C-alpha positions in Angstrom: 2.5 -11.0 10.7 1.5 -8.3 13.1 0.3 -9.9 16.4 -0.1 -6.8 18.6 -1.2 -3.2 18.0 -1.5 -0.1 20.2 -3.7 2.9 19.6 -3.6 6.2 21.4 -7.0 7.7 21.6 -7.1 11.1 19.9 -9.1 14.2 20.8 -11.5 13.6 17.9 -12.1 10.0 19.1 -12.9 11.0 22.7 -16.4 10.1 23.7 -16.8 7.5 20.9 -17.5 3.8 21.5 -14.6 1.5 21.7 -15.9 -0.9 19.1 -16.6 1.9 16.6 -13.1 3.4 17.0 -11.4 0.0 16.6 -13.5 -0.9 13.6 -12.3 2.3 12.0 -8.7 1.6 12.8 -8.7 -2.1 12.0 -10.5 -2.2 8.6 -8.1 -4.8 7.2 -9.1 -7.3 10.0 -12.8 -7.6 9.4 -16.1 -6.1 10.3 -17.3 -4.3 13.5 -18.9 -7.5 14.7 -15.6 -9.3 14.4 -13.9 -6.6 16.5 -16.7 -6.9 19.1 -15.9 -10.6 19.4 -12.2 -9.7 20.1 -13.3 -7.2 22.8 -15.6 -9.7 24.5 -12.9 -12.3 24.3 -10.5 -10.2 26.3 -8.2 -9.5 23.3 -8.6 -5.7 23.8 -7.5 -3.7 26.9 -7.7 0.0 27.8 -4.8 1.2 30.0 -4.3 -2.5 30.9 -7.9 -3.3 31.7 -10.6 -5.2 29.8 -13.5 -3.2 28.6 -16.9 -3.6 26.9 -17.6 -2.8 23.3 -19.8 0.1 24.3 -17.1 1.7 26.6 -16.8 5.4 25.8 -13.2 6.5 25.2 -11.3 9.4 26.6 -8.5 11.3 24.9 -5.0 10.0 25.7 -6.1 6.5 26.7 -4.0 3.6 25.3 -5.8 0.7 23.6 -3.8 -2.5 23.3 -5.1 -5.1 20.9 -4.0 -8.8 20.5 -4.5 -9.3 16.8 -6.4 -12.5 16.0 -5.7 -13.5 12.4 -8.8 -13.7 10.3 -9.1 -17.2 9.0 -10.2 -17.0 5.4 -11.4 -19.9 3.3 -8.4 -21.4 1.6 -7.4 -19.0 -1.1 -8.2 -20.6 -4.5 -5.9 -20.7 -7.5 -7.3 -18.9 -10.5 -6.2 -19.1 -14.1 -5.5 -15.4 -14.5 -2.7 -14.4 -17.0 0.4 -12.9 -15.4 3.1 -10.8 -17.0 6.3 -12.3 -15.5 9.4 -10.1 -15.7 11.8 -12.5 -13.9 11.5 -15.9 -12.2 13.9 -18.2 -10.4 13.8 -20.6 -7.4 13.7 -17.7 -4.9 11.8 -14.8 -6.3 9.4 -13.7 -9.0 9.1 -10.2 -10.4 5.6 -9.6 -11.8 4.1 -6.7 -13.7 0.8 -6.0 -11.9 -1.8 -4.4 -14.1 -4.0 -1.5 -12.7 -7.3 -2.7 -11.4 -5.9 -5.8 -9.8 -5.9 -6.1 -6.0 -2.7 -7.7 -4.6 -4.2 -10.2 -2.1 -7.5 -11.4 -0.8 -9.1 -9.6 2.2 -12.4 -9.0 3.8 -15.0 -8.7 1.1 -12.6 -9.4 -1.7 -11.6 -13.0 -1.9 -11.1 -13.7 -5.6 -9.5 -12.3 -8.8 -6.4 -11.0 -6.9 -2.7 -11.3 -7.8 -2.4 -14.0 -5.1 -5.1 -16.1 -6.8 -3.2 -15.8 -10.0 0.2 -16.6 -8.4 -1.2 -19.8 -6.8 -2.2 -21.0 -10.2 1.2 -20.3 -11.9 3.5 -21.3 -9.0 3.5 -24.4 -6.9 5.4 -22.9 -4.0 5.3 -19.5 -2.4 6.3 -18.2 1.0 3.8 -18.3 3.8 3.5 -14.5 3.5 5.1 -13.7 6.8 2.4 -15.7 8.6 -0.6 -14.2 6.9 -2.6 -17.1 5.3 -4.2 -14.9 2.6 -0.9 -13.4 1.5 1.4 -16.2 0.3 4.5 -14.7 -1.4 3.5 -11.1 -0.8 6.3 -9.0 0.7 4.9 -5.6 -0.3 1.9 -4.2 -2.1 0.8 -1.8 -4.8 -2.6 0.0 -4.7 -5.3 -1.6 -6.7 -5.1 1.1 -9.4 -1.4 1.5 -9.4 0.4 -0.6 -12.0 3.9 -1.9 -12.2 6.7 -4.1 -10.9 6.3 -6.1 -7.7 8.6 -8.7 -6.1 7.1 -12.0 -4.8 8.9 -14.5 -2.5 8.8 -18.2 -3.3 10.0 -19.4 0.1 10.1 -18.2 3.7 13.9 -17.6 3.6 13.5 -15.2 0.6 10.5 -13.6 2.2 12.4 -12.7 5.4 15.5 -11.5 3.4 13.4 -9.2 1.2 11.2 -8.0 4.1 14.3 -6.9 6.0 15.4 -4.8 3.0 12.0 -3.1 2.9 12.2 -2.5 6.6 15.7 -0.9 6.3 14.4 1.1 3.3 17.2 -0.3 1.1 14.9 -1.4 -1.7 15.4 0.9 -4.7 12.0 1.9 -6.2 11.2 4.4 -8.9 7.6 5.3 -9.9 6.4 7.4 -12.8 3.6 9.9 -11.9 1.8 12.4 -14.1 0.7 15.2 -11.9 -1.4 18.3 -12.2 0.4 21.6 -12.8 4.0 22.7 -13.6 6.4 21.5 -10.9 8.9 24.4 -10.7 11.9 22.7 -9.0 13.8 20.0 -11.0 13.9 17.9 -7.9 12.6 17.9 -4.3 11.1 15.9 -1.5 8.3 15.7 1.0 8.8 14.3 4.5 5.4 15.0 6.1 4.1 12.2 8.4 1.0 10.4 7.2 -1.9 8.6 8.9 -5.5 7.5 8.4 -8.3 10.0 8.6 -10.9 9.2 11.3 -14.1 9.5 9.3 -12.8 7.4 6.4 -10.2 4.9 7.5 -9.4 4.0 3.8 -8.2 7.6 3.3 -4.7 8.9 4.3 -3.8 12.4 5.2 -0.9 14.5 6.3 -0.7 14.0 10.0 2.0 16.1 11.8 0.9 14.8 15.2 0.5 11.0 15.5 1.3 10.2 11.9 3.9 7.7 10.6 7.3 8.8 9.2 7.1 9.1 5.4 9.7 10.3 2.9 9.3 10.8 -0.8 11.8 12.2 -3.3 10.9 13.3 -6.8 12.6 14.5 -10.0 11.1 16.1 -13.0 11.3 14.0 -16.2 9.2 16.2 -18.5 7.0 19.3 -18.2 3.9 19.8 -20.3 1.6 22.8 -20.7 -0.5 22.1 -17.6 1.1 18.9 -16.1 4.4 17.3 -15.2 5.8 13.8 -15.6 7.8 12.9 -12.4 10.2 10.2 -11.4 9.3 9.4 -7.8 11.5 7.6 -5.2 9.7 6.6 -2.0 12.1 5.8 0.8 9.3 4.6 3.1 6.3 2.5 2.0 3.3 4.0 3.7 -0.2 3.4 2.3 -1.0 5.9 -0.5 2.2 7.8 0.5 3.2 9.1 -3.0 -0.4 10.2 -3.8 -0.8 12.0 -0.5 2.6 13.7 -0.6 2.2 14.9 -4.1 -1.3 16.2 -3.4 0.1 18.0 -0.4 2.7 19.7 -2.5 -0.1 21.0 -4.7 0.4 18.5 -7.6 -2.0 15.7 -7.2 -1.6 12.7 -9.5 -3.9 13.0 -12.6 -6.8 10.7 -12.5 -6.7 10.3 -8.8 -10.2 11.3 -7.7 -9.6 10.1 -4.2 -6.9 12.8 -3.5 -7.9 15.6 -5.8 -8.2 15.5 -9.5 -9.8 13.5 -12.3 -8.8 13.4 -15.9 -10.8 12.6 -19.1 -7.7 11.0 -20.5 -7.1 8.3 -17.8 -9.6 6.4 -15.6 -7.3 5.8 -12.7 -4.4 7.5 -11.0 -1.5 8.0 -13.4 1.0 6.2 -11.2 3.2 3.4 -12.3 5.9 1.4 -10.4 8.5 1.6 -13.1 11.5 -0.2 -11.5 12.6 -2.1 -8.4 16.0 -3.0 -7.3 17.0 -5.4 -4.4 19.7 -7.7 -3.2 19.0 -11.3 -4.2 18.4 -13.6 -1.1 20.8 -16.3 -2.4 23.3 -14.8 -4.8 23.5 -11.5 -2.7 23.8 -9.7 -6.1 21.7 -6.7 -6.9 18.7 -7.6 -9.1 16.7 -5.0 -11.0 13.3 -5.3 -12.7 11.6 -2.8 -14.9 8.0 -2.5 -16.1 7.3 -0.5 -19.3 4.8 2.4 -19.2 1.3 1.0 -19.6 -0.9 1.9 -22.5 -3.3 4.2 -20.6 -0.5 6.3 -19.3 1.1 6.5 -22.8 -2.2 7.8 -24.1 -2.3 10.5 -21.4 1.3 11.5 -22.0 0.7 11.7 -25.8 -2.2 14.0 -25.3 -0.3 16.2 -22.9 2.6 16.4 -25.4 0.2 17.5 -28.1 -1.2 20.4 -26.1 0.0 23.7 -27.4 
């Protein structure tokens, strides 16, 4: 689990209060009042010196934060049905439905994939030290469906996490995007990062963004849309959605990044397949999740357009 974080104050953050800026950067760690407790407790330094929550920042200053794990109430097991693709003593491949959050977080403690996993499996990994994330090695957005690998023990977790870190996991998504993609294949390598005004939203960020690389290949063209196979080499938050929108082809149904659709009520993005080296056998494993019904309905409509 991440124990330390550094933030370089941007020009747009200059003049703003320390607690406000940190609350925007650290949305996954709790509320602004929680961040203020860290600051007053000496867990936050600016250029090596403690500061008050009301401290006004200057562009170029470096903020160092000692991450204090948020202690959630013990995550409860819930009898939620799961679609298991594969299961052995080390790993589980699960088909996550759209609308399901992967793990509990601030303001969202129940009805997650983790709650369901705790009911169906007696043992899961410690989640890399994150108490609310047992078994979770990687995530899918709430409204993205598809295959996800879960670790049953810490050995498997570390082995899988290393593959994600080295970008050796093979992932293929299906995305239905707006417009006709002209090239049969292509890629986007623009860095991405969080916007300041809305920390839940990601944008192309040439300066200060994180490395991101997405390949794509056309599977089928329709009259006004395209079905793509998408291969993310990095796993940044909302990476596929942001990169495709940047290329002028936002995912259909994705109101957050550009375009709604009357034929689907969420982004038409599905994690179709995932390949990895098994932590014990060292053989390549492969899991596949069939296209969900709502995306089939959308594709059927697009195929019918003349």
